[in-house]
Each structure stands twice: as structure tokens, then as C-alpha cells.
C-alpha positions as CSV (number, residue, x, y, z in Angstrom):
1,M,-115.6,-115.1,54.3
2,L,-116.0,-113.9,57.7
3,K,-118.0,-111.2,56.9
4,T,-120.3,-113.2,54.6
5,I,-120.7,-115.4,57.5
6,K,-121.6,-112.9,59.9
7,K,-123.9,-111.4,57.2
8,I,-125.8,-114.6,56.9
9,A,-125.7,-115.0,60.8
10,I,-127.2,-111.5,61.6
11,G,-130.0,-111.9,59.0
12,P,-132.4,-113.7,61.0
13,I,-131.5,-112.0,64.1
14,D,-132.2,-108.5,62.6
15,W,-135.6,-109.8,61.1
16,F,-136.7,-111.4,64.4
17,I,-135.9,-108.2,66.6
18,Y,-137.2,-105.6,64.1
19,T,-140.0,-107.2,62.6
20,V,-141.4,-110.0,64.8
21,L,-141.0,-108.2,68.2
22,N,-143.1,-104.8,68.7
23,E,-141.6,-101.9,70.6
24,K,-142.6,-103.1,74.1
25,Q,-141.2,-106.6,73.4
26,R,-138.0,-104.9,72.4
27,K,-137.8,-102.8,75.4
28,A,-138.4,-105.9,77.9
29,L,-135.6,-107.6,76.0
30,S,-133.4,-104.9,76.1
31,N,-134.0,-104.6,80.0
32,L,-132.8,-108.1,80.5
33,F,-129.2,-107.2,79.4
34,P,-126.6,-105.2,81.1
35,E,-125.4,-101.7,79.6
36,D,-122.1,-103.3,78.0
37,L,-123.9,-106.4,76.6
38,K,-126.2,-104.1,74.8
39,D,-123.6,-102.3,73.1
40,K,-122.2,-105.4,71.8
41,L,-125.5,-106.4,70.4
42,K,-125.9,-103.3,68.9
43,K,-122.7,-103.3,67.2
44,L,-123.5,-107.0,66.3
45,T,-126.9,-106.2,64.5
46,S,-125.7,-102.7,63.2
47,S,-125.3,-104.1,59.8
48,G,-128.6,-105.7,59.7
49,K,-131.4,-104.4,56.9
50,N,-133.9,-103.6,59.3
51,R,-131.9,-101.9,61.9
52,A,-130.1,-99.8,59.2
53,Q,-133.3,-98.8,57.8
54,R,-134.9,-98.1,61.2
55,Y,-131.6,-95.9,61.7
56,Q,-132.2,-94.0,58.6
57,L,-135.8,-93.2,59.2
58,K,-134.9,-92.1,62.8
59,Q,-132.1,-89.7,61.1
60,I,-134.6,-88.4,58.9
61,K,-137.1,-87.4,61.9
62,H,-134.4,-85.9,63.9
63,H,-133.4,-83.7,60.9
64,L,-137.3,-82.8,60.0
65,Y,-138.0,-82.0,64.1
66,N,-135.0,-81.6,66.3
67,L,-132.7,-79.6,63.4
68,G,-135.6,-77.8,61.7
69,F,-135.1,-79.2,58.1
70,M,-138.9,-79.0,57.2
71,E,-138.6,-79.0,53.4
72,K,-135.8,-81.2,53.1
73,G,-136.8,-83.9,55.6
74,L,-140.2,-84.2,54.6
75,K,-139.2,-84.6,51.1
76,D,-136.7,-87.4,52.2
77,L,-139.2,-89.0,54.1
78,Q,-141.5,-89.1,51.1
79,S,-139.0,-90.5,49.2
80,F,-138.1,-93.2,51.5
81,Y,-141.7,-94.2,51.5
82,E,-142.1,-94.5,48.0
83,Q,-139.0,-96.3,47.4
84,T,-139.1,-98.8,50.3
85,T,-140.5,-102.3,49.4
86,D,-140.5,-104.0,52.6
87,P,-144.0,-103.9,53.9
88,H,-143.2,-103.4,57.6
89,M,-140.9,-100.6,56.9
90,K,-143.5,-98.8,54.6
91,R,-146.1,-99.0,57.2
92,L,-143.5,-97.5,59.8
93,I,-142.9,-94.6,57.6
94,A,-146.5,-94.1,56.7
95,W,-147.2,-93.7,60.1
96,E,-144.5,-90.8,60.4
97,L,-145.7,-89.1,57.4
98,A,-149.2,-89.4,59.0
99,L,-148.0,-87.8,62.3
100,W,-146.7,-85.1,60.3
101,Y,-149.6,-84.1,58.6
102,A,-151.8,-84.4,61.4
103,N,-149.7,-82.1,63.4
104,D,-150.8,-79.5,61.0
105,Y,-154.1,-79.5,62.8
106,S,-155.7,-78.2,59.5
107,K,-158.6,-79.9,57.4
108,P,-155.8,-80.5,54.4
109,G,-153.2,-81.9,56.7
110,A,-156.2,-84.2,58.2
111,K,-157.0,-85.4,54.7
112,Q,-153.5,-86.1,54.2
113,A,-152.9,-87.9,57.2
114,L,-155.9,-90.3,56.8
115,T,-154.3,-91.4,53.5
116,Y,-151.2,-92.2,55.2
117,L,-153.0,-94.1,58.1
118,T,-154.8,-96.4,55.8
119,A,-151.4,-97.4,54.7
120,A,-149.9,-97.7,57.9
121,E,-152.8,-100.0,58.9
122,D,-152.3,-102.0,55.9
123,G,-151.2,-105.7,57.3
124,E,-150.2,-104.4,60.7
125,K,-150.9,-107.1,63.6
126,D,-149.6,-105.3,66.7
127,K,-152.8,-104.5,68.7
128,D,-151.1,-101.2,70.6
129,Q,-150.3,-99.8,67.0
130,L,-153.4,-100.4,65.6
131,R,-155.1,-98.6,68.6
132,C,-152.8,-95.7,67.9
133,I,-153.7,-95.7,64.3
134,A,-157.3,-95.8,65.2
135,I,-156.9,-92.8,67.6
136,M,-155.0,-90.8,65.1
137,K,-157.8,-91.6,62.6
138,A,-160.6,-90.3,65.2
139,E,-158.8,-87.1,65.6
140,C,-158.7,-86.7,61.8
141,Y,-162.1,-87.1,61.3
142,D,-162.9,-84.6,64.3
143,M,-160.8,-82.1,62.2
144,L,-162.8,-82.5,59.4
145,N,-166.0,-82.4,61.1
146,R,-166.8,-86.3,60.6
147,N,-167.0,-87.2,64.0
148,N,-169.5,-90.3,63.3
149,E,-167.0,-91.9,61.2
150,G,-164.4,-91.4,63.8
151,K,-166.7,-93.1,66.6
152,Q,-167.2,-95.8,64.3
153,V,-163.5,-96.4,64.1
154,L,-163.1,-96.2,67.7
155,H,-165.9,-98.3,68.5
156,K,-164.6,-101.0,66.4
157,M,-161.3,-101.1,68.1
158,L,-163.0,-101.2,71.4
159,E,-164.7,-104.4,70.2
160,K,-161.0,-105.7,70.0
161,Q,-159.6,-104.4,73.2
162,E,-160.8,-101.9,76.2
163,H,-158.4,-99.3,76.5
164,H,-158.2,-96.0,78.5
165,D,-157.2,-94.0,75.2
166,L,-159.7,-95.2,73.3
167,Y,-162.3,-93.9,75.5
168,L,-160.5,-90.4,76.0
169,A,-160.6,-90.1,72.0
170,L,-164.3,-90.8,72.2
171,A,-164.5,-88.3,74.7
172,N,-163.0,-85.8,72.3
173,L,-165.5,-86.5,69.8
174,E,-168.6,-86.0,72.1
175,E,-170.3,-82.6,71.6
176,T,-171.5,-82.1,75.3
177,L,-169.6,-81.7,78.2
178,E,-171.7,-84.5,79.9
179,G,-171.0,-86.9,77.0
180,R,-167.2,-86.5,77.7
181,L,-167.5,-86.6,81.4
182,T,-169.0,-90.3,81.0
183,Y,-166.0,-91.5,79.0
184,F,-163.5,-89.7,81.4
185,N,-165.2,-91.9,84.3
186,K,-165.0,-95.0,82.3
187,V,-161.3,-94.3,82.4
188,M,-161.5,-93.3,86.1
189,D,-163.2,-96.9,86.9
190,M,-160.6,-98.7,84.9
191,Y,-158.0,-97.6,87.3
192,S,-160.2,-97.9,90.3
193,L,-160.3,-94.2,90.7
194,A,-163.2,-92.0,92.6
195,P,-165.1,-90.5,89.6
196,I,-164.8,-86.8,88.3
197,M,-167.6,-84.2,88.1
198,F,-168.5,-80.3,87.6
199,Q,-169.4,-78.3,90.6
200,E,-173.0,-77.3,90.7
201,N,-173.9,-75.0,87.7
202,G,-170.5,-75.1,86.3
203,R,-169.0,-76.1,83.2
204,T,-165.4,-75.1,82.8
205,Y,-161.8,-76.6,83.6
206,D,-162.1,-74.6,87.1
207,D,-165.3,-76.4,87.9
208,L,-163.7,-79.9,87.8
209,R,-163.9,-81.8,91.3
210,T,-163.4,-85.4,92.5
211,F,-166.7,-87.0,93.8
212,P,-166.7,-86.4,97.5
213,M,-165.3,-89.2,99.3
214,E,-165.5,-90.6,102.9
215,H,-162.3,-92.2,102.7
216,H,-159.1,-90.2,103.8
217,V,-155.6,-90.8,105.5
218,A,-155.2,-88.9,108.5
219,E,-152.0,-90.6,109.5
220,G,-148.8,-91.2,107.9
221,P,-145.5,-89.2,106.7
222,K,-145.9,-85.8,106.1
223,V,-145.7,-84.7,102.2
224,S,-144.6,-81.2,101.3
225,I,-146.4,-79.9,97.9
226,I,-144.6,-77.2,96.1
227,L,-146.4,-74.9,93.8
228,P,-144.7,-72.2,92.1
229,A,-147.2,-69.6,90.5
230,Y,-146.9,-66.7,88.1
231,K,-149.6,-64.6,86.8
232,A,-152.2,-67.5,88.1
233,E,-154.8,-65.0,89.9
234,N,-157.5,-66.8,87.5
235,G,-156.4,-70.3,87.9
236,I,-154.8,-70.8,90.9
237,Q,-157.7,-71.7,92.7
238,T,-158.1,-74.9,90.9
239,A,-155.0,-76.1,91.6
240,I,-155.1,-75.1,95.5
241,E,-158.4,-76.7,96.4
242,S,-157.5,-79.9,94.6
243,I,-154.7,-80.2,96.6
244,L,-156.5,-79.1,100.3
245,T,-159.2,-81.7,99.3
246,Q,-156.5,-84.6,99.1
247,T,-157.5,-88.1,100.7
248,W,-153.8,-88.1,102.2
249,Q,-154.2,-85.3,104.8
250,N,-150.8,-85.0,106.5
251,L,-149.4,-82.6,103.9
252,E,-148.0,-78.8,103.6
253,L,-148.6,-76.7,100.8
254,L,-145.6,-74.4,99.9
255,I,-146.6,-71.6,97.2
256,V,-144.2,-69.6,96.0
257,D,-145.3,-66.3,94.0
258,D,-142.7,-65.5,91.3
259,C,-143.3,-61.6,91.5
260,S,-146.6,-61.6,89.4
261,P,-147.9,-58.5,88.5
262,D,-151.5,-59.3,89.1
263,N,-153.4,-60.4,92.6
264,T,-151.8,-63.8,92.4
265,L,-150.0,-63.4,95.9
266,E,-153.3,-61.8,97.1
267,V,-155.3,-65.1,96.3
268,I,-152.6,-67.2,98.0
269,K,-152.7,-65.2,101.2
270,S,-156.6,-65.5,101.3
271,Y,-156.1,-69.4,101.2
272,A,-153.2,-69.2,104.0
273,K,-155.8,-67.6,106.2
274,K,-158.4,-70.4,106.0
275,D,-155.8,-73.3,106.2
276,N,-152.8,-73.3,108.1
277,R,-151.3,-76.2,105.8
278,I,-150.4,-73.2,103.5
279,K,-147.1,-71.4,103.7
280,Y,-146.3,-68.8,101.1
281,F,-143.0,-67.2,100.0
282,Q,-142.1,-64.9,97.1
283,T,-138.9,-64.7,94.9
284,P,-136.6,-61.8,95.3
285,S,-137.2,-61.2,91.3
286,N,-138.9,-62.9,88.7
287,S,-136.7,-65.8,88.1
288,G,-138.9,-68.9,86.8
289,P,-140.6,-71.9,88.5
290,Y,-137.5,-73.8,89.4
291,V,-136.0,-71.0,91.5
292,A,-139.5,-70.9,92.9
293,R,-139.5,-74.6,93.6
294,N,-135.8,-74.2,95.1
295,I,-136.9,-71.4,97.7
296,A,-140.0,-73.8,98.8
297,L,-137.7,-76.9,98.9
298,Q,-135.3,-75.2,101.4
299,H,-138.5,-74.7,103.8
300,A,-139.9,-78.1,103.1
301,T,-140.2,-80.4,106.1
302,G,-142.0,-83.5,104.5
303,E,-140.7,-86.9,104.5
304,F,-141.6,-86.7,100.6
305,V,-141.5,-83.7,98.2
306,T,-143.8,-83.4,95.1
307,V,-144.8,-80.6,92.9
308,N,-148.1,-79.3,91.5
309,D,-148.1,-76.6,88.8
310,A,-150.1,-73.5,89.3
311,D,-152.7,-74.3,86.4
312,D,-153.0,-78.1,87.2
313,W,-156.0,-79.8,88.4
314,S,-155.2,-82.9,90.4
315,H,-157.4,-85.7,91.3
316,R,-158.0,-86.6,95.2
317,E,-156.3,-89.5,95.3
318,K,-153.2,-88.6,93.5
319,V,-150.9,-87.8,96.5
320,E,-151.9,-91.0,98.4
321,K,-151.3,-93.3,95.5
322,Q,-147.8,-92.2,95.2
323,V,-147.1,-92.1,98.8
324,T,-148.4,-95.6,99.2
325,H,-146.3,-96.9,96.3
326,L,-143.1,-95.2,98.2
327,L,-144.1,-96.7,101.7
328,K,-144.5,-100.1,100.1
329,H,-141.2,-100.0,98.2
330,E,-138.3,-98.6,100.2
331,D,-135.7,-99.0,97.8
332,I,-137.3,-96.8,95.2
333,I,-136.2,-93.2,95.4
334,A,-138.9,-91.5,93.6
335,N,-142.1,-92.2,91.5
336,T,-144.3,-90.1,89.1
337,S,-148.0,-90.4,88.4
338,G,-149.9,-90.3,85.2
339,H,-151.7,-87.3,83.7
340,A,-153.7,-86.2,80.7
341,R,-153.7,-82.8,79.5
342,L,-157.0,-80.7,78.9
343,T,-157.4,-77.8,76.8
344,E,-159.8,-74.9,78.0
345,D,-162.7,-76.4,76.0
346,L,-162.2,-79.7,77.8
347,K,-160.5,-81.8,75.2
348,V,-157.9,-84.2,75.7
349,Y,-154.6,-83.0,74.1
350,R,-151.6,-85.2,73.1
351,R,-148.4,-83.5,73.0
352,G,-145.6,-85.7,71.4
353,T,-147.6,-88.8,72.2
354,P,-149.5,-90.0,69.1
355,G,-152.5,-92.2,69.9
356,K,-151.6,-91.9,73.5
357,Y,-153.3,-89.7,76.0
358,I,-152.1,-90.8,79.3
359,F,-148.2,-90.7,80.0
360,P,-146.1,-89.7,82.8
361,N,-146.2,-86.6,84.5
362,M,-142.8,-85.0,85.2
363,S,-143.9,-82.1,87.4
364,S,-145.4,-85.1,89.6
365,L,-142.2,-86.6,90.6
366,M,-142.3,-87.2,94.3
367,F,-139.2,-88.0,96.0
368,R,-137.7,-88.9,99.2
369,R,-136.6,-85.3,100.8
370,K,-133.5,-86.2,102.7
371,P,-131.5,-88.5,100.5
372,V,-132.5,-86.6,97.3
373,M,-131.3,-83.3,99.0
374,E,-128.3,-84.8,100.6
375,K,-126.9,-86.1,97.2
376,L,-128.3,-83.7,94.9
377,G,-129.3,-80.8,96.4
378,S,-131.7,-78.9,94.5
379,W,-133.4,-78.5,91.2
380,D,-131.4,-76.9,88.3
381,S,-132.2,-73.1,88.5
382,V,-133.3,-72.3,85.0
383,R,-136.5,-70.9,83.6
384,F,-137.6,-74.3,81.7
385,A,-136.9,-77.9,81.1
386,A,-135.3,-78.9,84.3
387,D,-137.7,-81.6,85.4
388,G,-136.1,-84.1,82.7
389,E,-132.5,-82.8,84.1
390,F,-133.5,-83.6,87.8
391,K,-135.0,-87.0,86.8
392,R,-131.7,-88.1,85.1
393,R,-129.5,-86.9,88.1
394,I,-131.5,-88.9,90.6
395,I,-131.3,-92.0,88.1
396,Q,-127.4,-91.5,87.9
397,A,-127.2,-91.0,91.5
398,F,-129.2,-93.8,93.0
399,G,-129.6,-96.2,89.7
400,K,-131.8,-96.9,86.9
401,D,-134.5,-98.7,88.9
402,S,-134.9,-95.9,91.4
403,V,-137.5,-94.0,89.9
404,V,-141.0,-95.8,88.6
405,D,-143.2,-94.1,86.5
406,L,-146.6,-95.6,88.0
407,D,-149.4,-96.7,85.7
408,S,-152.0,-95.0,87.9
409,G,-154.3,-93.5,85.4
410,P,-155.0,-89.7,85.1
411,L,-154.1,-88.2,88.4
412,S,-153.8,-84.8,87.0
413,L,-155.5,-83.0,84.3
414,P,-153.1,-80.3,83.6
415,R,-154.6,-77.2,81.6
416,Q,-153.1,-76.9,78.2
417,S,-153.8,-73.2,77.6
418,V,-152.9,-71.1,74.6
419,T,-150.1,-69.1,77.0
420,S,-148.6,-72.5,78.4
421,L,-145.1,-72.5,78.3
422,T,-145.0,-76.2,76.9
423,A,-146.9,-75.2,74.0
424,S,-144.4,-72.0,73.2
425,S,-143.4,-72.0,69.8
426,A,-139.6,-71.2,70.3
427,F,-138.9,-72.6,73.9
428,G,-141.7,-75.0,74.4
429,Y,-141.6,-78.8,74.2
430,N,-144.0,-80.6,71.7
431,G,-142.2,-84.2,72.0
432,F,-138.9,-83.1,70.6
433,F,-136.0,-81.3,71.7
434,M,-135.0,-78.2,69.6
435,G,-133.5,-74.9,70.0
436,A,-132.7,-74.1,73.5
437,R,-134.0,-77.4,75.0
438,K,-131.8,-79.3,72.7
439,E,-128.8,-77.4,73.7
440,Y,-129.8,-77.7,77.3
441,V,-130.1,-81.3,77.2
442,E,-126.5,-81.5,75.4
443,S,-125.0,-79.4,77.8
444,F,-126.2,-81.1,81.0
445,T,-125.5,-84.4,79.3
446,A,-121.7,-83.7,79.0
447,Y,-121.5,-82.5,82.5
448,H,-123.4,-85.3,83.7
449,Q,-120.8,-87.7,82.1
450,T,-117.7,-86.0,83.5
451,A,-118.7,-84.5,86.9
452,D,-117.6,-85.7,89.9
453,S,-120.7,-84.6,92.0
454,L,-124.0,-83.8,91.0
455,Y,-124.9,-81.9,93.6
456,Y,-126.4,-78.3,92.8
457,P,-126.4,-75.9,95.7
458,Y,-129.3,-73.3,96.2
459,P,-128.4,-70.5,95.8
460,Q,-126.9,-71.3,92.5
461,D,-124.3,-68.6,92.6
462,K,-122.2,-70.4,90.1
463,R,-123.7,-72.3,87.1
464,P,-122.3,-75.8,86.8
465,Y,-122.3,-75.8,83.0
466,P,-123.7,-73.1,80.6
467,V,-127.1,-73.0,79.4
468,P,-128.9,-70.8,76.9
469,E,-129.7,-67.0,77.8
470,P,-133.3,-67.6,77.7
471,M,-133.1,-69.9,80.4
472,W,-131.1,-67.8,82.8
473,P,-133.1,-66.7,86.0
474,T,-131.8,-63.2,85.4
475,R,-131.6,-62.6,81.8
476,E,-129.4,-59.8,80.3
477,E,-130.1,-56.2,79.6
478,K,-131.1,-56.0,75.9
479,Q,-130.9,-53.1,73.2
480,S,-134.2,-53.2,71.4
481,N,-134.7,-56.7,72.7
482,A,-131.5,-58.1,70.9
483,R,-128.3,-59.4,72.7
484,I,-125.2,-57.8,71.7
485,F,-121.8,-59.6,70.6
486,D,-118.4,-58.4,69.3
487,R,-118.4,-61.5,66.9
488,V,-120.7,-64.3,66.0
489,I,-119.0,-67.4,64.7
490,V,-121.5,-69.8,62.7
491,A,-120.5,-73.4,61.7
492,D,-121.4,-77.0,62.5
493,F,-119.7,-77.3,65.5
494,S,-120.5,-81.2,65.4
495,H,-117.0,-81.5,63.6
496,L,-113.8,-80.4,64.9
497,N,-112.4,-78.0,62.6
498,A,-109.1,-76.5,63.2
499,E,-110.3,-73.1,61.6
500,V,-112.9,-72.8,63.6
501,I,-111.2,-73.6,66.9
502,T,-108.3,-71.1,65.9
503,E,-111.1,-68.3,65.5
504,I,-112.8,-68.8,68.8
505,K,-109.6,-69.4,70.6
506,G,-108.0,-66.2,69.0
507,Q,-111.1,-63.8,69.6
508,S,-111.6,-65.0,73.1
509,N,-107.8,-64.1,73.7
510,L,-108.6,-60.5,72.6
511,H,-111.3,-60.6,75.3
512,E,-114.2,-60.3,72.8
513,R,-117.8,-61.5,73.7
514,I,-118.3,-64.3,71.3
515,G,-121.5,-66.0,70.3
516,L,-121.7,-69.4,68.6
517,V,-124.4,-70.5,66.2
518,Q,-124.8,-74.0,65.5
519,L,-125.6,-74.4,61.9
520,H,-126.2,-78.0,60.7
521,I,-125.1,-79.7,57.7
522,Y,-128.0,-82.0,56.4
523,N,-126.4,-85.4,56.6
524,V,-128.7,-88.3,57.9
525,T,-125.7,-90.8,58.4
526,Q,-124.2,-88.6,61.0
527,D,-125.2,-87.6,64.9
528,H,-125.4,-84.0,65.4
529,V,-124.1,-83.4,68.8
530,V,-121.7,-80.3,69.6
531,H,-118.0,-81.7,69.6
532,P,-116.6,-82.2,73.1
533,E,-113.8,-80.1,72.3
534,I,-116.0,-77.2,71.1
535,R,-118.4,-77.6,74.2
536,K,-115.4,-77.1,76.5
537,L,-114.7,-73.8,75.1
538,I,-118.4,-72.5,76.1
539,D,-118.6,-70.9,79.4
540,G,-121.3,-68.6,79.2
541,K,-119.4,-65.7,80.1
542,N,-117.4,-64.7,77.2
543,I,-118.4,-67.6,74.7
544,H,-122.3,-68.2,74.6
545,M,-124.1,-70.9,72.4
546,L,-126.9,-68.9,70.7
547,V,-130.2,-70.7,70.3
548,Y,-133.7,-70.0,68.0
549,G,-135.8,-67.5,69.2
550,E,-133.1,-65.0,70.3
551,K,-132.4,-61.6,68.5
552,I,-128.8,-61.2,67.9
553,K,-126.7,-58.1,66.7
554,T,-123.1,-58.3,66.1
555,Q,-120.4,-56.2,64.5
556,K,-118.9,-59.3,62.8
557,M,-120.1,-62.7,61.8
558,V,-118.0,-65.3,60.4
559,L,-119.7,-67.8,58.8
560,F,-117.8,-71.4,58.2
561,H,-119.5,-74.0,56.1
562,P,-121.7,-72.1,54.1
563,A,-122.7,-75.3,52.3
564,A,-124.8,-76.2,55.2
565,L,-127.2,-73.1,54.0
566,K,-128.2,-75.4,50.9
567,Y,-131.5,-76.5,52.7
568,E,-133.2,-74.0,55.0
569,Q,-133.4,-75.0,58.5
570,K,-135.8,-73.3,60.8
571,Y,-134.1,-73.4,64.2
572,I,-131.2,-70.8,64.1
573,P,-131.5,-67.3,66.1
574,E,-132.4,-63.9,64.2
575,I,-129.0,-62.1,63.4
576,Q,-128.2,-58.8,62.3
577,A,-124.8,-58.1,61.6
578,D,-122.6,-55.2,60.3
579,D,-120.3,-57.2,58.3
580,I,-120.5,-60.9,57.4
581,F,-117.1,-62.9,56.3
582,M,-117.9,-65.9,54.6
583,I,-115.0,-68.3,54.9
584,V,-114.8,-70.8,51.6
585,K,-112.1,-73.4,50.4
586,E,-110.8,-72.8,47.1
587,L,-112.7,-75.4,45.3
588,E,-116.1,-73.6,46.6
589,E,-115.3,-70.4,45.0
590,V,-117.8,-71.3,42.1
591,K,-120.6,-71.5,44.7
592,V,-120.1,-68.3,46.2
593,P,-122.9,-66.7,44.3
594,L,-125.3,-69.5,45.3
595,Y,-124.0,-69.0,49.0
596,M,-124.7,-65.0,49.0
597,K,-128.2,-65.6,48.1
598,Q,-128.5,-68.4,50.7
599,I,-126.9,-66.1,53.1
600,E,-129.6,-63.2,52.3
601,N,-132.3,-65.9,53.3
602,H,-131.2,-66.5,56.8
603,F,-129.2,-63.6,57.8
604,K,-129.7,-59.7,58.0
605,S,-126.5,-57.9,56.8
606,S,-125.3,-55.0,54.3
607,N,-121.9,-56.0,53.6
608,V,-120.9,-59.8,53.0
609,R,-117.2,-60.3,52.1
610,V,-115.3,-63.8,50.9
611,Q,-112.3,-65.0,52.5
612,V,-111.0,-68.0,50.8
613,L,-108.9,-70.8,52.5
614,K,-105.7,-71.6,50.7
């Protein structure tokens, strides 16, 4: 009886929250409640139909993107779309299918995406979603060389709402740089920012400039701007000059060369001779941008600290806008400004933000130097992905309202180059965490939840928690580009399995070097996070978590849960084993021939043996 009453009561609440309210309204409502009350409300509405369907969609996306079940995830997404009768859910699923095909960046993908975008638009009332759909349609038309149709869609939407992303989408459809610049400057005008231009006779990214301004701020607190650089001889001039011409003049520019093999250091020295606000340093050995940042941080003297990457152009008013905000709000510890990424041919690039081109710039984080360094020390000394970790530590140490993402407009136009780390296939970021980045987030999240202190010293002689080897500042010596392990254990470590624990501990006691590979079982009803008891065993010395993008050689690989190989998953490392021992239960013996074939598709070995658990 109580269950029936609860179900009747939850129905209208579930419908209102997930059908009537849009994403922005749900977030605003959520922010009104303390965390404990939010948890109770989530549990209360967990049985609601709309919430259950949204969770299913979220889980399918997680398997598709984060876990790498490309074929199975897409198939389930399409089946979900075909079977769903609720119009609201059908639009949401159509939107996700459209994004999948649009992200293929091909003509067939664009055609397929347009079909689903039309379905996502049918009956949609939310103006933000309609705008995003229009922008994605324009992107697809651009891919198909049907720019005029794209322009019609965008202009029609502009008649209903003026929005910066619509102007940037129109810029992408312009054939001339002058045409693109016109739309860029409409955006600058919306944010009351000075317009941008190309320097005389220039037409490239490196010719970008802010219009000359009489306005400048000579007095005020000093800002330390850190600029890490590696192999940047052809682009660092753009970044340096955009900093030296800032309207906020009381600044120091701390440039750290990460042992570049080209003439980056010579370029830096030439600028240092011309402007005494520049100080330059060099890492002892190539270690990645965060070690370079930490070296500069030890020499920073400004009241505020921020970062400008070596391939990023910054608007003249960037530093002033962020400093002014912090001076007006003494309770705020840090802020970020907005950015829009530009390709080499000056097209705006979305990265994990469909239908949106301006979003918070993680590297623009400006913070109060003394309180942050006293409480948190430094950035994590890894090769990539530490911006998010640093921001989370600030929020955990100073409170959820201590960091503000300013709605500033595009105060940076970072260069989206082919060689950019953020676009790297194995270790990059395209809007979701996978491989090394997924493991890093899980590892530091577990540490943040239990650590007595979030202070990271520099130099970081001892890691506070293990991270994948590709993130180490000093990487291992390898044999034919492969890491060597005595034993590799492959299993779904999100479950606590006695046999797996025994295997890990037993080999560890024998002082073997052990590698663990997370092999996910496809199950959209479960979250896929490494079990805390397994997480405790990973030390980064004798026991390592191996990730996608690594090449591994081992004498012996032990495979638990071979059923996980039923569906192909992309994000596992390349493993070559002398011997593979497949562990199966008695009831699974009949499936061994199938498992053998699946092992051949995922791993390299000339000898596969079967061990049956009684």
C-alpha cells in the first residue's frame, strides 16, 4: 500500500522536474538545497519513470564514450530511440544520436545527424535546446557544403533570440576572413569588449590582435602570469605579445621552457631583453606543463596568479576583467574567464560542448596566491589533466562558492592545432573522460575523499596517490616502446572478487611487478568505478593500473571475467603476453571456444590456457 501511495505521489514530481523544467532550471533549483537534502530527494524520485529513463540514457552514453563500447553502445542507443514512446525522451535520445554522427566529421555522418536533429527539434519548446539544435544543423550543412541552408537556419533562430553562439556559428559559414571577423566582433560587442582585428597584411591566427586601446590600468595589485612552453618557437610570440599588451599593466610574465629541442628558449630570451616584466626559467628535464607551472609558481610575487598556455592568444582585457572581479568580491578565491577555440584556418571549434562555442577556460583560472599556496601548495605534478584536479581542490578547501566561472565572453581564443594534446586520440579530452584521464579522475577523487590534507608540495618527491605512467613527469625506460611486467591481471575491478584479490596479493608478496587492466562488463544498470579495496592495492610502484594508449609486454596474463569480452571495448592497452591464463567457472566451460576467439581479438599471445574454478 505504501509503495503504491509513494508511486502515485512521485509521478507528478518526476514529471515536473524532468519534463517541465529545463536543464538550467533544474540546476538552479538544485543549488537551493543542501547536499544531504539533495541526496534524499534523489532517492525519493529514483523510481520515477522520467528519472529512470534519463539514468538509462546517461549509462548508455557512459558505456559508449567513457568505456569505449562503440558498437554495442550505439546499437543500444538506437534501440532505446526506436522503443521509446515518450516524446520528450525521444527528443533527448535523438539529440544524442545526432551528436554521435556529427562527431564523425564526415559527409555521411552529417547526413545522418541532420535526420536525428530534425527529430530532436520536433515539439521542442526549450529555447536553449532549440538554439543548440540550430547550431548543430548549421555545422552539418557546412560539412555538406550547403552553407546557405545553414545560414538560413541560424538567421531564423536569430530572429527569435540574439546569442553569441549563433554569431560564432555564422562566422564558421563565412568564406572570407573579413566575414568571420565581422561576426567575431558582434560577439565582442555583446560583451562590451574591444573588437579584434588582423595586423596589417596578416591573415593567420598569429596575426590576431585586439584593437588599439587608450584605456589601461597602471595601478593595482600585481598579477603573475605563468606561461609553460614546449616546442613553441613558431607560436609563442602570439601568446607573449597578447600578454604584454594587456590593459592591466602591473604584471610579471614567468615563462618556463620545458627543455624544448627547438629555438623556443632563444625566442623567450629575445623578449626578456625587451621587457623587464618577463622572467624565464627552464625545467631540469622535459616533465610536462604542470612541473613547468610549479617552477614558475615558486618565483611568483603577484597577489594573483593565472596561466596562459604557449599556443593561446588572449584579449587585451582578459587580465583586467578577472582581477576586477576578484577585487570586488573578496570572498571569492578564484575565477575563470571564457574562451572559444580556433582552428588554424580560423574556424570556431567545439570540444565536447555541442551547440556551444564559448565555455570556461580551465587554464585561465586566476587565484589568490598566498591563501591557495598556503593551503594547497601547488598543481599536481603530472603531464596533463591537472587543471580540473586543482580546481576541485580549491573548491573542497575553500567551499563550493569559492570559484566563479565568469560569463566574460571569449577573452581567449586558444589555438586548436592538429598536434594539440587536448586533441590527442589516446590521452586527449573530447568532452568525456576515458583511459588515462578516467583513471586519474577516479584516483584523485578517492584521495580527496579520505586525505587529511590536500596540500601538494613542490618538488613532489612522493606522489599522494598513483597515476597512470603516461602522466608521470619522468617516464619509464621502455623496451621497443613497451613497458615490461611480470604479470598482468585483467578483470572487472568494479566488483570485489575474492579470487582477484588473492591473485593480486599473492603475486605482490612474491615481489612481482604487476599490471592491472580494467575490463568492463557491459551493464547499464551499474556504475563502473574501481572498487575501493582494489584501489587501495594500487601503489604505482609494484602494482600499476595500465591504460589505453600504453604498450605492454608480460610473461603471464591472467584473465578473469572473460565474459566481459563479449562486446568489443576500445579503451584497453595493447598487451603482448607469453602465456594467457583464462579463469572460468564450471558453468562457463561450454563458452571457452567463444572466449578464445574474443581473446584473439583483444590480446596478443601464442599460448592461451584455461583454468576452471571449482
